[in-house]
C-alpha positions as CSV (number, residue, x, y, z in Angstrom):
1,X,55.8,186.3,110.0
2,X,55.3,183.4,108.7
3,X,54.4,182.7,104.0
4,X,50.7,182.5,105.8
5,X,51.1,185.8,107.9
6,X,53.5,187.7,107.2
7,X,61.1,182.8,79.8
8,X,62.5,185.7,80.5
9,X,65.2,187.0,77.9
10,X,65.9,190.8,78.1
11,X,69.1,191.9,76.6
12,X,70.0,194.4,79.2
13,X,73.3,193.2,80.5
14,X,72.0,193.8,84.3
15,X,68.9,191.0,83.8
16,X,71.8,188.3,82.3
17,X,74.2,189.3,85.2
18,X,71.4,188.2,87.8
19,X,71.8,184.9,86.1
20,X,74.8,184.4,85.8
21,X,75.9,185.5,89.4
22,X,72.7,183.3,91.1
23,X,73.8,180.7,88.4
24,X,70.3,180.8,87.2
25,X,70.1,179.2,83.6
26,X,73.2,179.3,83.9
27,X,74.0,177.1,81.2
28,X,72.0,179.4,79.1
29,X,73.7,182.7,79.9
30,X,77.0,181.7,80.9
31,X,78.8,181.5,77.9
32,X,78.0,186.2,77.7
33,X,80.5,185.6,81.2
34,X,83.2,183.6,79.6
35,X,86.6,184.9,81.6
36,X,88.9,186.7,79.5
37,X,92.5,185.2,78.7
38,X,95.0,186.1,81.2
39,X,97.5,188.4,80.6
40,X,101.0,187.8,82.0
41,X,100.8,190.1,85.0
42,X,97.8,187.5,86.0
43,X,99.3,184.2,85.1
44,X,102.3,185.4,87.9
45,X,99.8,186.4,90.8
46,X,99.2,183.5,93.2
47,X,96.0,181.3,92.9
48,X,93.7,181.6,95.7
49,X,92.3,177.9,97.4
50,X,88.8,179.1,97.1
51,X,87.3,181.3,94.2
52,X,84.6,183.7,96.5
53,X,82.6,186.2,95.0
54,X,79.6,188.3,96.8
55,X,76.6,189.0,95.3
56,X,75.0,190.8,98.0
57,X,75.2,191.1,102.2
58,X,74.3,193.7,103.8
59,X,70.9,193.9,107.0
60,X,67.5,193.9,107.0
61,X,65.8,195.7,109.7
62,X,61.8,193.9,110.3
63,X,59.4,196.6,111.6
64,X,56.3,196.0,112.9
65,X,53.6,198.6,114.5
66,X,56.7,201.0,113.8
67,X,58.7,199.7,116.4
68,X,62.0,197.9,115.1
69,X,62.0,193.8,116.3
70,X,64.4,192.2,114.4
71,X,67.3,192.7,112.3
72,X,68.3,190.2,109.4
73,X,72.0,189.7,108.4
74,X,72.8,188.3,105.7
75,X,75.6,187.1,102.2
76,X,74.8,185.9,99.4
77,X,77.9,184.5,97.3
78,X,79.4,182.2,94.9
79,X,82.3,179.8,96.3
80,X,84.0,177.3,93.1
81,X,80.6,178.0,91.0
82,X,78.2,176.5,94.2
83,X,76.1,179.8,95.6
84,X,75.6,180.3,99.2
85,X,73.2,182.4,101.1
86,X,73.0,182.9,105.1
87,X,71.5,184.6,107.2
88,X,71.0,185.2,111.2
89,X,68.2,187.1,112.7
90,X,68.3,188.6,115.8
91,X,65.5,190.4,118.3
92,X,66.3,193.7,119.1
93,X,63.2,193.6,121.8
94,X,61.9,191.1,124.2
95,X,62.8,190.2,127.5
96,X,64.7,186.7,126.5
97,X,65.6,187.4,122.9
98,X,66.6,185.0,120.7
99,X,68.9,183.9,117.3
100,X,68.1,182.7,114.2
101,X,70.8,181.4,111.7
102,X,70.1,180.1,108.1
103,X,72.6,178.0,105.1
104,X,71.2,177.4,102.1
105,X,73.5,175.8,98.8
106,X,72.3,175.5,95.5
107,X,74.0,174.7,92.1
108,X,75.3,176.1,89.5
109,X,71.6,175.4,87.9
110,X,70.0,176.4,90.9
111,X,69.2,172.8,92.6
112,X,68.9,172.6,96.1
113,X,72.5,170.7,98.1
114,X,71.4,171.4,101.2
115,X,69.8,173.8,103.7
116,X,70.0,174.1,107.2
117,X,68.6,176.4,110.4
118,X,69.1,176.4,114.1
119,X,68.0,178.6,116.7
120,X,69.4,179.7,120.6
121,X,67.0,180.5,123.2
122,X,64.4,179.0,125.1
123,X,62.8,177.7,122.4
124,X,66.1,175.9,120.3
125,X,65.8,173.6,117.7
126,X,68.4,172.4,114.3
127,X,66.5,171.4,111.5
128,X,68.0,170.1,107.4
129,X,66.8,169.8,104.4
130,X,68.9,167.6,101.4
131,X,68.0,166.2,97.9
132,X,67.6,162.3,98.8
133,X,66.7,160.6,95.4
134,X,63.6,161.9,94.3
135,X,62.5,163.3,97.4
136,X,63.9,166.0,99.4
137,X,64.0,165.0,103.4
138,X,63.8,167.3,106.1
139,X,65.6,165.9,109.4
140,X,64.5,167.8,112.1
141,X,66.3,167.9,116.0
142,X,64.5,169.2,119.0
143,X,65.6,170.0,122.7
144,X,66.0,166.5,124.4
145,X,65.3,164.3,121.4
146,X,68.0,161.8,121.2
147,X,66.9,161.0,117.2
148,X,66.3,163.5,114.1
149,X,62.5,163.4,113.7
150,X,62.4,162.5,109.3
151,X,59.6,163.9,106.9
152,X,60.0,163.0,103.2
153,X,58.8,165.4,100.2
154,X,58.2,164.9,96.9
155,X,59.5,167.9,95.2
156,X,62.0,168.3,92.6
157,X,65.5,169.6,94.1
158,X,64.6,172.9,91.7
159,X,61.5,174.0,94.5
160,X,63.1,177.0,96.6
161,X,63.3,177.0,100.0
162,X,61.2,180.4,101.6
163,X,61.8,179.9,105.4
164,X,60.2,181.7,107.9
165,X,61.4,185.4,108.3
166,X,63.9,185.0,105.9
167,X,63.5,187.6,103.4
168,X,66.8,187.1,101.9
169,X,65.2,183.8,100.8
170,X,62.8,186.3,99.2
171,X,65.7,188.3,97.2
172,X,66.6,184.9,95.7
173,X,62.9,184.2,94.6
174,X,63.0,187.8,92.7
175,X,65.9,186.9,91.0
176,X,65.0,183.7,89.4
177,X,61.7,185.0,88.3
178,X,63.4,188.2,86.4
179,X,65.5,185.9,84.9
180,X,63.2,183.1,83.9
181,X,59.6,184.9,83.0
182,X,58.0,185.3,80.4
183,X,58.8,189.5,79.6
184,X,58.4,192.1,76.2
185,X,58.7,195.3,76.2
186,X,61.5,197.8,76.7
187,X,63.3,198.1,80.2
188,X,61.2,200.7,80.7
189,X,58.0,199.4,80.0
190,X,58.7,196.2,80.4
191,X,55.7,193.5,81.0
192,X,56.2,189.7,82.5
193,X,54.1,186.5,82.8
194,X,53.3,185.9,86.7
195,X,55.1,183.1,87.8
196,X,54.7,180.3,90.2
197,X,56.4,178.4,91.9
198,X,56.5,174.9,94.3
199,X,58.3,176.0,97.7
200,X,59.1,174.5,100.8
201,X,58.9,176.6,103.9
202,X,61.2,173.9,106.8
203,X,60.3,175.4,109.8
204,X,56.9,175.0,108.9
205,X,57.1,171.3,108.3
206,X,54.8,171.7,104.9
207,X,55.4,173.5,101.4
208,X,53.2,175.8,99.1
209,X,53.0,177.2,96.0
210,X,53.4,180.6,95.5
211,X,52.7,183.8,92.2
212,X,55.6,186.5,91.5
213,X,53.8,188.9,89.4
214,X,55.8,191.8,88.2
215,X,54.1,195.3,88.7
216,X,56.7,197.8,86.8
217,X,58.5,201.1,88.6
218,X,57.2,202.4,91.3
219,X,58.2,205.5,93.9
220,X,58.3,204.7,97.7
221,X,59.4,207.0,100.5
222,X,62.6,205.4,101.6
223,X,63.7,207.2,105.4
224,X,61.9,210.6,104.5
225,X,63.9,210.5,100.2
226,X,62.0,209.2,97.5
227,X,62.9,206.4,95.5
228,X,61.7,204.8,92.6
229,X,62.0,200.9,92.6
230,X,60.6,197.9,90.6
231,X,57.7,196.5,92.5
232,X,57.1,192.7,92.4
233,X,54.2,191.7,94.4
234,X,54.6,187.7,96.0
235,X,51.2,185.7,96.8
236,X,50.3,182.8,97.9
237,X,46.9,181.3,100.3
238,X,46.2,183.5,102.6
239,X,49.3,186.5,102.2
240,X,49.9,189.2,100.0
241,X,53.3,190.9,99.9
242,X,54.4,193.8,97.9
243,X,58.7,193.5,97.1
244,X,60.2,196.4,95.6
245,X,64.0,196.1,93.5
246,X,66.7,198.8,92.6
247,X,67.2,197.5,89.3
248,X,69.9,200.0,88.9
249,X,71.5,198.5,91.4
250,X,72.3,194.1,90.8
251,X,68.1,193.8,91.6
252,X,68.9,194.1,95.5
253,X,66.0,193.8,97.5
254,X,65.4,196.9,99.2
255,X,61.6,197.0,101.0
256,X,59.3,195.1,101.4
257,X,55.3,195.5,102.7
258,X,53.0,193.0,104.7
259,X,49.6,194.7,105.4
260,X,48.3,192.5,106.7
261,X,50.8,192.2,109.9
262,X,51.5,196.0,110.1
263,X,54.9,194.6,108.9
264,X,57.9,196.6,106.8
265,X,60.8,195.3,105.7
266,X,63.9,197.7,104.8
267,X,67.2,197.2,104.0
268,X,69.8,199.5,106.3
């Protein structure tokens, strides 16, 4: 599913936690989460070489016209302050299944450090995106090529990566929106201004503008049970998606609806 087809200042600690954990606007919220003084027992414990904090992990099922066709397995974590988002796509249907992997890394300020994508199978290939002065530089490697092709985008390091088929990237976008949009009202009746973001779609070698807008609480049927989730609309040129997040569980992405493609994405 391609994108074309397929200032928040809340008093609630759960909103602030999203910002801190993902290192988005960390300079504003990090003091709230200053570490507690270590106890004598803590001082005696051996320190790990790498501090790793898992923020979210699991899988999404991609369902097209009622049939599950892809499973996305993902992991969102922090390692020594750097946020890392990894994902793998595996087809569950088709005579010649393929697999895709992605690796997204950004700084405590939410700035892009590196993005990698690769695909195995008949249409194998890979690409990377890294900052290069005032540009984002994409390098694309295709089978049989002796040298990677390069394409530069005049975009800041704050640019979001929204690559094709990786729905965990949309969760990160939703977190950034909820952490930075101008909002007012209580938690149950909160209203937020729509926000626009610049994004890069590396597989398409293109950039785009996306618009996020908070709709509010909705009741959604999931596996025969009704759940109340927070809906956010994601729109851009040629696409209109609905995202539902669990505001009682770190705003994890639970469901995505893409009506134009008869597609649903549901967390397992």
